[in-house]
PyMOL Python script that loads the backbone (N, CA, C, O; Angstrom):
from pymol import cmd

cmd.read_pdbstr("""\
ATOM      1  N   MET A   1     117.349 117.593 130.734  1.00  0.00           N
ATOM      2  CA  MET A   1     117.086 118.859 131.335  1.00  0.00           C
ATOM      3  C   MET A   1     116.736 118.668 132.811  1.00  0.00           C
ATOM      4  O   MET A   1     115.827 117.913 133.156  1.00  0.00           O
ATOM      5  N   GLN A   2     117.446 119.337 133.639  1.00  0.00           N
ATOM      6  CA  GLN A   2     117.206 119.214 135.035  1.00  0.00           C
ATOM      7  C   GLN A   2     116.614 120.522 135.570  1.00  0.00           C
ATOM      8  O   GLN A   2     117.289 121.549 135.634  1.00  0.00           O
ATOM      9  N   TYR A   3     115.340 120.455 135.950  1.00  0.00           N
ATOM     10  CA  TYR A   3     114.665 121.612 136.503  1.00  0.00           C
ATOM     11  C   TYR A   3     114.533 121.384 137.998  1.00  0.00           C
ATOM     12  O   TYR A   3     114.384 120.249 138.452  1.00  0.00           O
ATOM     13  N   SER A   4     114.588 122.452 138.749  1.00  0.00           N
ATOM     14  CA  SER A   4     114.346 122.316 140.176  1.00  0.00           C
ATOM     15  C   SER A   4     112.898 122.029 140.429  1.00  0.00           C
ATOM     16  O   SER A   4     112.049 122.416 139.627  1.00  0.00           O
ATOM     17  N   LEU A   5     112.581 121.359 141.521  1.00  0.00           N
ATOM     18  CA  LEU A   5     111.194 121.022 141.845  1.00  0.00           C
ATOM     19  C   LEU A   5     110.304 122.216 141.954  1.00  0.00           C
ATOM     20  O   LEU A   5     109.192 122.156 141.431  1.00  0.00           O
ATOM     21  N   PRO A   6     110.692 123.317 142.595  1.00  0.00           N
ATOM     22  CA  PRO A   6     109.791 124.474 142.682  1.00  0.00           C
ATOM     23  C   PRO A   6     109.461 125.059 141.279  1.00  0.00           C
ATOM     24  O   PRO A   6     108.315 125.423 141.012  1.00  0.00           O
ATOM     25  N   LYS A   7     110.469 125.143 140.400  1.00  0.00           N
ATOM     26  CA  LYS A   7     110.161 125.677 139.044  1.00  0.00           C
ATOM     27  C   LYS A   7     109.269 124.763 138.318  1.00  0.00           C
ATOM     28  O   LYS A   7     108.368 125.224 137.618  1.00  0.00           O
ATOM     29  N   PHE A   8     109.461 123.469 138.440  1.00  0.00           N
ATOM     30  CA  PHE A   8     108.596 122.502 137.764  1.00  0.00           C
ATOM     31  C   PHE A   8     107.136 122.614 138.263  1.00  0.00           C
ATOM     32  O   PHE A   8     106.193 122.637 137.473  1.00  0.00           O
ATOM     33  N   LEU A   9     106.987 122.683 139.579  1.00  0.00           N
ATOM     34  CA  LEU A   9     105.613 122.808 140.117  1.00  0.00           C
ATOM     35  C   LEU A   9     104.932 124.086 139.743  1.00  0.00           C
ATOM     36  O   LEU A   9     103.720 124.106 139.528  1.00  0.00           O
ATOM     37  N   VAL A  10     105.698 125.178 139.657  1.00  0.00           N
ATOM     38  CA  VAL A  10     105.096 126.435 139.220  1.00  0.00           C
ATOM     39  C   VAL A  10     104.695 126.369 137.739  1.00  0.00           C
ATOM     40  O   VAL A  10     103.635 126.862 137.352  1.00  0.00           O
ATOM     41  N   ALA A  11     105.515 125.783 136.958  1.00  0.00           N
ATOM     42  CA  ALA A  11     105.174 125.609 135.520  1.00  0.00           C
ATOM     43  C   ALA A  11     103.914 124.764 135.356  1.00  0.00           C
ATOM     44  O   ALA A  11     103.044 125.093 134.549  1.00  0.00           O
ATOM     45  N   ILE A  12     103.818 123.700 136.104  1.00  0.00           N
ATOM     46  CA  ILE A  12     102.623 122.844 136.061  1.00  0.00           C
ATOM     47  C   ILE A  12     101.390 123.615 136.508  1.00  0.00           C
ATOM     48  O   ILE A  12     100.329 123.522 135.889  1.00  0.00           O
ATOM     49  N   ALA A  13     101.535 124.369 137.576  1.00  0.00           N
ATOM     50  CA  ALA A  13     100.388 125.123 138.124  1.00  0.00           C
ATOM     51  C   ALA A  13      99.931 126.207 137.113  1.00  0.00           C
ATOM     52  O   ALA A  13      98.733 126.399 136.909  1.00  0.00           O
ATOM     53  N   ILE A  14     100.857 126.878 136.513  1.00  0.00           N
ATOM     54  CA  ILE A  14     100.503 127.936 135.521  1.00  0.00           C
ATOM     55  C   ILE A  14      99.871 127.294 134.316  1.00  0.00           C
ATOM     56  O   ILE A  14      98.871 127.807 133.811  1.00  0.00           O
ATOM     57  N   GLY A  15     100.397 126.215 133.840  1.00  0.00           N
ATOM     58  CA  GLY A  15      99.826 125.525 132.691  1.00  0.00           C
ATOM     59  C   GLY A  15      98.415 125.056 132.935  1.00  0.00           C
ATOM     60  O   GLY A  15      97.547 125.227 132.079  1.00  0.00           O
ATOM     61  N   ARG A  16      98.172 124.470 134.081  1.00  0.00           N
ATOM     62  CA  ARG A  16      96.814 124.029 134.422  1.00  0.00           C
ATOM     63  C   ARG A  16      95.903 125.197 134.611  1.00  0.00           C
ATOM     64  O   ARG A  16      94.754 125.152 134.173  1.00  0.00           O
ATOM     65  N   PHE A  17      96.369 126.249 135.250  1.00  0.00           N
ATOM     66  CA  PHE A  17      95.527 127.441 135.438  1.00  0.00           C
ATOM     67  C   PHE A  17      95.060 127.993 134.086  1.00  0.00           C
ATOM     68  O   PHE A  17      93.880 128.303 133.923  1.00  0.00           O
ATOM     69  N   VAL A  18      95.964 128.115 133.128  1.00  0.00           N
ATOM     70  CA  VAL A  18      95.642 128.641 131.789  1.00  0.00           C
ATOM     71  C   VAL A  18      94.682 127.668 131.112  1.00  0.00           C
ATOM     72  O   VAL A  18      93.674 128.100 130.554  1.00  0.00           O
ATOM     73  N   ARG A  19      94.958 126.406 131.144  1.00  0.00           N
ATOM     74  CA  ARG A  19      94.116 125.427 130.477  1.00  0.00           C
ATOM     75  C   ARG A  19      92.695 125.441 131.006  1.00  0.00           C
ATOM     76  O   ARG A  19      91.751 125.523 130.220  1.00  0.00           O
ATOM     77  N   TYR A  20      92.513 125.364 132.335  1.00  0.00           N
ATOM     78  CA  TYR A  20      91.177 125.277 132.883  1.00  0.00           C
ATOM     79  C   TYR A  20      90.456 126.616 132.851  1.00  0.00           C
ATOM     80  O   TYR A  20      89.226 126.649 132.807  1.00  0.00           O
ATOM     81  N   THR A  21      91.196 127.718 132.872  1.00  0.00           N
ATOM     82  CA  THR A  21      90.547 129.004 132.666  1.00  0.00           C
ATOM     83  C   THR A  21      89.979 129.151 131.265  1.00  0.00           C
ATOM     84  O   THR A  21      88.875 129.655 131.061  1.00  0.00           O
ATOM     85  N   LEU A  22      90.782 128.690 130.302  1.00  0.00           N
ATOM     86  CA  LEU A  22      90.326 128.731 128.895  1.00  0.00           C
ATOM     87  C   LEU A  22      89.121 127.814 128.681  1.00  0.00           C
ATOM     88  O   LEU A  22      88.167 128.194 128.002  1.00  0.00           O
ATOM     89  N   LEU A  23      89.161 126.597 129.262  1.00  0.00           N
ATOM     90  CA  LEU A  23      88.006 125.710 129.179  1.00  0.00           C
ATOM     91  C   LEU A  23      86.761 126.284 129.841  1.00  0.00           C
ATOM     92  O   LEU A  23      85.655 126.140 129.320  1.00  0.00           O
ATOM     93  N   ALA A  24      86.937 126.927 130.975  1.00  0.00           N
ATOM     94  CA  ALA A  24      85.755 127.505 131.627  1.00  0.00           C
ATOM     95  C   ALA A  24      85.172 128.665 130.783  1.00  0.00           C
ATOM     96  O   ALA A  24      83.956 128.805 130.653  1.00  0.00           O
ATOM     97  N   PHE A  25      86.070 129.484 130.218  1.00  0.00           N
ATOM     98  CA  PHE A  25      85.614 130.577 129.361  1.00  0.00           C
ATOM     99  C   PHE A  25      84.852 130.056 128.168  1.00  0.00           C
ATOM    100  O   PHE A  25      83.769 130.553 127.857  1.00  0.00           O
ATOM    101  N   LEU A  26      85.414 129.033 127.475  1.00  0.00           N
ATOM    102  CA  LEU A  26      84.753 128.497 126.311  1.00  0.00           C
ATOM    103  C   LEU A  26      83.429 127.832 126.672  1.00  0.00           C
ATOM    104  O   LEU A  26      82.452 127.918 125.927  1.00  0.00           O
ATOM    105  N   GLY A  27      83.413 127.173 127.819  1.00  0.00           N
ATOM    106  CA  GLY A  27      82.175 126.567 128.301  1.00  0.00           C
ATOM    107  C   GLY A  27      81.099 127.576 128.607  1.00  0.00           C
ATOM    108  O   GLY A  27      79.925 127.340 128.321  1.00  0.00           O
ATOM    109  N   ALA A  28      81.478 128.692 129.180  1.00  0.00           N
ATOM    110  CA  ALA A  28      80.539 129.757 129.497  1.00  0.00           C
ATOM    111  C   ALA A  28      79.998 130.414 128.266  1.00  0.00           C
ATOM    112  O   ALA A  28      78.828 130.795 128.229  1.00  0.00           O
ATOM    113  N   ILE A  29      80.820 130.559 127.253  1.00  0.00           N
ATOM    114  CA  ILE A  29      80.409 131.218 125.998  1.00  0.00           C
ATOM    115  C   ILE A  29      79.605 130.273 125.132  1.00  0.00           C
ATOM    116  O   ILE A  29      78.517 130.628 124.680  1.00  0.00           O
ATOM    117  N   TYR A  30      80.119 129.072 124.889  1.00  0.00           N
ATOM    118  CA  TYR A  30      79.534 128.174 123.884  1.00  0.00           C
ATOM    119  C   TYR A  30      78.793 127.001 124.489  1.00  0.00           C
ATOM    120  O   TYR A  30      78.234 126.198 123.742  1.00  0.00           O
ATOM    121  N   GLY A  31      78.759 126.860 125.812  1.00  0.00           N
ATOM    122  CA  GLY A  31      78.099 125.722 126.450  1.00  0.00           C
ATOM    123  C   GLY A  31      76.659 125.511 126.054  1.00  0.00           C
ATOM    124  O   GLY A  31      76.289 124.411 125.644  1.00  0.00           O
ATOM    125  N   PRO A  32      75.806 126.576 126.171  1.00  0.00           N
ATOM    126  CA  PRO A  32      74.395 126.348 125.799  1.00  0.00           C
ATOM    127  C   PRO A  32      74.212 125.952 124.327  1.00  0.00           C
ATOM    128  O   PRO A  32      73.338 125.144 124.016  1.00  0.00           O
ATOM    129  N   GLN A  33      75.000 126.493 123.447  1.00  0.00           N
ATOM    130  CA  GLN A  33      74.887 126.139 122.034  1.00  0.00           C
ATOM    131  C   GLN A  33      75.269 124.700 121.793  1.00  0.00           C
ATOM    132  O   GLN A  33      74.620 124.005 121.011  1.00  0.00           O
ATOM    133  N   ILE A  34      76.322 124.240 122.458  1.00  0.00           N
ATOM    134  CA  ILE A  34      76.789 122.864 122.283  1.00  0.00           C
ATOM    135  C   ILE A  34      75.737 121.916 122.841  1.00  0.00           C
ATOM    136  O   ILE A  34      75.406 120.912 122.210  1.00  0.00           O
ATOM    137  N   LEU A  35      75.199 122.236 124.049  1.00  0.00           N
ATOM    138  CA  LEU A  35      74.137 121.354 124.628  1.00  0.00           C
ATOM    139  C   LEU A  35      72.935 121.300 123.692  1.00  0.00           C
ATOM    140  O   LEU A  35      72.371 120.225 123.490  1.00  0.00           O
ATOM    141  N   SER A  36      72.534 122.411 123.125  1.00  0.00           N
ATOM    142  CA  SER A  36      71.420 122.450 122.211  1.00  0.00           C
ATOM    143  C   SER A  36      71.698 121.578 120.985  1.00  0.00           C
ATOM    144  O   SER A  36      70.830 120.827 120.539  1.00  0.00           O
ATOM    145  N   LEU A  37      72.929 121.687 120.437  1.00  0.00           N
ATOM    146  CA  LEU A  37      73.277 120.875 119.275  1.00  0.00           C
ATOM    147  C   LEU A  37      73.244 119.402 119.586  1.00  0.00           C
ATOM    148  O   LEU A  37      72.724 118.620 118.790  1.00  0.00           O
ATOM    149  N   PHE A  38      73.795 118.989 120.748  1.00  0.00           N
ATOM    150  CA  PHE A  38      73.782 117.584 121.091  1.00  0.00           C
ATOM    151  C   PHE A  38      72.386 117.087 121.377  1.00  0.00           C
ATOM    152  O   PHE A  38      72.083 115.928 121.091  1.00  0.00           O
ATOM    153  N   SER A  39      71.526 117.919 121.931  1.00  0.00           N
ATOM    154  CA  SER A  39      70.156 117.463 122.222  1.00  0.00           C
ATOM    155  C   SER A  39      69.362 117.289 120.930  1.00  0.00           C
ATOM    156  O   SER A  39      68.521 116.394 120.841  1.00  0.00           O
ATOM    157  N   ARG A  40      69.614 118.125 119.937  1.00  0.00           N
ATOM    158  CA  ARG A  40      68.899 118.014 118.682  1.00  0.00           C
ATOM    159  C   ARG A  40      69.425 116.842 117.836  1.00  0.00           C
ATOM    160  O   ARG A  40      68.658 116.235 117.089  1.00  0.00           O
ATOM    161  N   HIS A  41      70.703 116.524 117.943  1.00  0.00           N
ATOM    162  CA  HIS A  41      71.329 115.484 117.127  1.00  0.00           C
ATOM    163  C   HIS A  41      71.955 114.405 118.008  1.00  0.00           C
ATOM    164  O   HIS A  41      73.107 114.023 117.803  1.00  0.00           O
ATOM    165  N   ALA A  42      71.194 113.912 118.992  1.00  0.00           N
ATOM    166  CA  ALA A  42      71.735 112.945 119.943  1.00  0.00           C
ATOM    167  C   ALA A  42      72.155 111.640 119.276  1.00  0.00           C
ATOM    168  O   ALA A  42      73.201 111.078 119.598  1.00  0.00           O
ATOM    169  N   ASN A  43      71.316 111.157 118.330  1.00  0.00           N
ATOM    170  CA  ASN A  43      71.632 109.889 117.690  1.00  0.00           C
ATOM    171  C   ASN A  43      72.919 109.960 116.888  1.00  0.00           C
ATOM    172  O   ASN A  43      73.707 109.014 116.902  1.00  0.00           O
ATOM    173  N   VAL A  44      73.141 111.049 116.199  1.00  0.00           N
ATOM    174  CA  VAL A  44      74.378 111.239 115.424  1.00  0.00           C
ATOM    175  C   VAL A  44      75.571 111.318 116.343  1.00  0.00           C
ATOM    176  O   VAL A  44      76.602 110.698 116.083  1.00  0.00           O
ATOM    177  N   ALA A  45      75.441 112.090 117.439  1.00  0.00           N
ATOM    178  CA  ALA A  45      76.523 112.209 118.402  1.00  0.00           C
ATOM    179  C   ALA A  45      76.892 110.871 119.033  1.00  0.00           C
ATOM    180  O   ALA A  45      78.075 110.576 119.209  1.00  0.00           O
ATOM    181  N   ILE A  46      75.906 110.070 119.370  1.00  0.00           N
ATOM    182  CA  ILE A  46      76.167 108.773 119.928  1.00  0.00           C
ATOM    183  C   ILE A  46      76.866 107.831 118.911  1.00  0.00           C
ATOM    184  O   ILE A  46      77.796 107.101 119.252  1.00  0.00           O
ATOM    185  N   PHE A  47      76.379 107.880 117.659  1.00  0.00           N
ATOM    186  CA  PHE A  47      76.998 107.077 116.609  1.00  0.00           C
ATOM    187  C   PHE A  47      78.455 107.466 116.401  1.00  0.00           C
ATOM    188  O   PHE A  47      79.313 106.591 116.285  1.00  0.00           O
ATOM    189  N   ILE A  48      78.752 108.775 116.352  1.00  0.00           N
ATOM    190  CA  ILE A  48      80.108 109.259 116.157  1.00  0.00           C
ATOM    191  C   ILE A  48      80.972 108.830 117.343  1.00  0.00           C
ATOM    192  O   ILE A  48      82.112 108.405 117.156  1.00  0.00           O
ATOM    193  N   GLY A  49      80.451 108.935 118.534  1.00  0.00           N
ATOM    194  CA  GLY A  49      81.220 108.537 119.731  1.00  0.00           C
ATOM    195  C   GLY A  49      81.556 107.064 119.730  1.00  0.00           C
ATOM    196  O   GLY A  49      82.687 106.682 120.032  1.00  0.00           O
ATOM    197  N   VAL A  50      80.580 106.228 119.391  1.00  0.00           N
ATOM    198  CA  VAL A  50      80.813 104.777 119.305  1.00  0.00           C
ATOM    199  C   VAL A  50      81.807 104.474 118.183  1.00  0.00           C
ATOM    200  O   VAL A  50      82.654 103.597 118.347  1.00  0.00           O
ATOM    201  N   ALA A  51      81.728 105.175 117.048  1.00  0.00           N
ATOM    202  CA  ALA A  51      82.663 104.966 115.919  1.00  0.00           C
ATOM    203  C   ALA A  51      84.084 105.326 116.361  1.00  0.00           C
ATOM    204  O   ALA A  51      85.023 104.607 116.022  1.00  0.00           O
ATOM    205  N   ILE A  52      84.261 106.394 117.091  1.00  0.00           N
ATOM    206  CA  ILE A  52      85.587 106.774 117.585  1.00  0.00           C
ATOM    207  C   ILE A  52      86.173 105.725 118.504  1.00  0.00           C
ATOM    208  O   ILE A  52      87.349 105.372 118.409  1.00  0.00           O
ATOM    209  N   VAL A  53      85.308 105.222 119.417  1.00  0.00           N
ATOM    210  CA  VAL A  53      85.794 104.183 120.349  1.00  0.00           C
ATOM    211  C   VAL A  53      86.190 102.939 119.631  1.00  0.00           C
ATOM    212  O   VAL A  53      87.227 102.351 119.936  1.00  0.00           O
ATOM    213  N   VAL A  54      85.369 102.505 118.654  1.00  0.00           N
ATOM    214  CA  VAL A  54      85.660 101.298 117.877  1.00  0.00           C
ATOM    215  C   VAL A  54      86.956 101.466 117.094  1.00  0.00           C
ATOM    216  O   VAL A  54      87.790 100.561 117.054  1.00  0.00           O
ATOM    217  N   ALA A  55      87.120 102.648 116.464  1.00  0.00           N
ATOM    218  CA  ALA A  55      88.329 102.925 115.670  1.00  0.00           C
ATOM    219  C   ALA A  55      89.573 102.894 116.605  1.00  0.00           C
ATOM    220  O   ALA A  55      90.630 102.389 116.226  1.00  0.00           O
ATOM    221  N   ALA A  56      89.422 103.437 117.812  1.00  0.00           N
ATOM    222  CA  ALA A  56      90.588 103.426 118.742  1.00  0.00           C
ATOM    223  C   ALA A  56      90.903 101.990 119.169  1.00  0.00           C
ATOM    224  O   ALA A  56      92.073 101.618 119.267  1.00  0.00           O
ATOM    225  N   LEU A  57      89.899 101.203 119.417  1.00  0.00           N
ATOM    226  CA  LEU A  57      90.145  99.797 119.816  1.00  0.00           C
ATOM    227  C   LEU A  57      90.810  99.030 118.660  1.00  0.00           C
ATOM    228  O   LEU A  57      91.745  98.261 118.884  1.00  0.00           O
ATOM    229  N   VAL A  58      90.344  99.231 117.470  1.00  0.00           N
ATOM    230  CA  VAL A  58      90.946  98.540 116.303  1.00  0.00           C
ATOM    231  C   VAL A  58      92.399  98.988 116.141  1.00  0.00           C
ATOM    232  O   VAL A  58      93.268  98.163 115.859  1.00  0.00           O
ATOM    233  N   ALA A  59      92.668 100.267 116.314  1.00  0.00           N
ATOM    234  CA  ALA A  59      94.025 100.776 116.195  1.00  0.00           C
ATOM    235  C   ALA A  59      94.924 100.157 117.248  1.00  0.00           C
ATOM    236  O   ALA A  59      96.055  99.772 116.950  1.00  0.00           O
ATOM    237  N   VAL A  60      94.436 100.058 118.475  1.00  0.00           N
ATOM    238  CA  VAL A  60      95.232  99.446 119.576  1.00  0.00           C
ATOM    239  C   VAL A  60      95.467  97.965 119.312  1.00  0.00           C
ATOM    240  O   VAL A  60      96.573  97.467 119.520  1.00  0.00           O
ATOM    241  N   LEU A  61      94.444  97.261 118.860  1.00  0.00           N
ATOM    242  CA  LEU A  61      94.613  95.846 118.609  1.00  0.00           C
ATOM    243  C   LEU A  61      95.579  95.628 117.423  1.00  0.00           C
ATOM    244  O   LEU A  61      96.387  94.700 117.467  1.00  0.00           O
ATOM    245  N   LEU A  62      95.516  96.421 116.418  1.00  0.00           N
ATOM    246  CA  LEU A  62      96.411  96.273 115.273  1.00  0.00           C
ATOM    247  C   LEU A  62      97.886  96.591 115.659  1.00  0.00           C
ATOM    248  O   LEU A  62      98.809  95.927 115.188  1.00  0.00           O
ATOM    249  N   THR A  63      98.078  97.579 116.490  1.00  0.00           N
ATOM    250  CA  THR A  63      99.453  97.904 116.886  1.00  0.00           C
ATOM    251  C   THR A  63      99.994  96.809 117.802  1.00  0.00           C
ATOM    252  O   THR A  63     101.175  96.471 117.721  1.00  0.00           O
ATOM    253  N   ARG A  64      99.162  96.253 118.663  1.00  0.00           N
ATOM    254  CA  ARG A  64      99.627  95.160 119.515  1.00  0.00           C
ATOM    255  C   ARG A  64      99.920  93.902 118.741  1.00  0.00           C
ATOM    256  O   ARG A  64     100.838  93.153 119.076  1.00  0.00           O
ATOM    257  N   HIS A  65      99.130  93.666 117.692  1.00  0.00           N
ATOM    258  CA  HIS A  65      99.310  92.470 116.886  1.00  0.00           C
ATOM    259  C   HIS A  65     100.640  92.488 116.122  1.00  0.00           C
ATOM    260  O   HIS A  65     101.236  91.438 115.883  1.00  0.00           O
ATOM    261  N   ARG A  66     101.105  93.697 115.738  1.00  0.00           N
ATOM    262  CA  ARG A  66     102.340  93.829 114.947  1.00  0.00           C
ATOM    263  C   ARG A  66     103.585  93.608 115.780  1.00  0.00           C
ATOM    264  O   ARG A  66     104.652  93.362 115.217  1.00  0.00           O
ATOM    265  N   ARG A  67     103.493  93.686 117.085  1.00  0.00           N
ATOM    266  CA  ARG A  67     104.705  93.568 117.923  1.00  0.00           C
ATOM    267  C   ARG A  67     105.226  92.182 117.914  1.00  0.00           C
ATOM    268  O   ARG A  67     106.234  91.898 118.561  1.00  0.00           O
TER     269      ARG A  67
END
""", "prot")
cmd.dss("prot")
cmd.show_as("cartoon", "prot")
cmd.util.cbc("prot")
cmd.orient("prot")
């Protein structure tokens, strides 16, 4: 697919505008509740974050090992 540069740049700009507008809207609506949740359950949030990072590293190492 060959798109002209102006059409491509407009599509990128519109996509980013929609994405960041939606993120700002969700942050304004749910931000205080999410911060409250994380402050009450900080240990669980940290444990889940570390578990996700470890799982991602294991997945990367396993896929590299199979090559």
